[in-house]
C-alpha positions, 0 to 999 in steps of 0.5 A, a space after each residue: 500500500 502507498 500514498 502519493 500527493 501532488 501539492 500544486 497542480 492537481 495532477 492525479 497521475 503524479 500523485 498516483 505515480 508517487 503512491 506506487 513508488 511509496 508502496 514499492 519502497 515499503 515492500 519486500 518479497 523474499 519468496 523467489 527461492 522457495 517458489 523457483 520464480 524470478 522477478 520477471 515471472 511476477 504478475 503485478 496488479 496496481 490499483 489506484 484510488 483517485 478522486 478523478 480516476 479518468 484523469 490518471 494516465 495508466 501507462 505512466 503509472 505502469 512505468 513505476 513498476 520495474 519488473 513483471 507483467 504489470 496491469 494498472 487500473 484506477 478507481 474512485 478514491 483518494 482525496 482532492 483538497 481545494 485551495 482556499 481561493 479555488 485556484 490550486 489544490 492538493 491531490 492525494 492518491 492511494 495505491 495497492 500493488 498486488 503480486 501473483 504468479 501464473 502456474 
């Protein structure tokens, strides 16, 4: 799990990419030897929660994951906080990164 923020600009893709980066920095996978698999065998599903999921560039988010076969989808979630005068705001996104293997 991870959380990303764009403090200025209301860029949901930037917040989503930061959320994925945050999730990856907080993870550790130690089962490759036991499963006889490598990082290239992973199926990585990324789920983004953003207040405007249609504005998230899924291909750009996909580039944050360095290994495996990656799929990304965006769903309603996250949080948008408008600026006091409405001209700027803060965008928060959440990411779940799920790893599996095909048989």
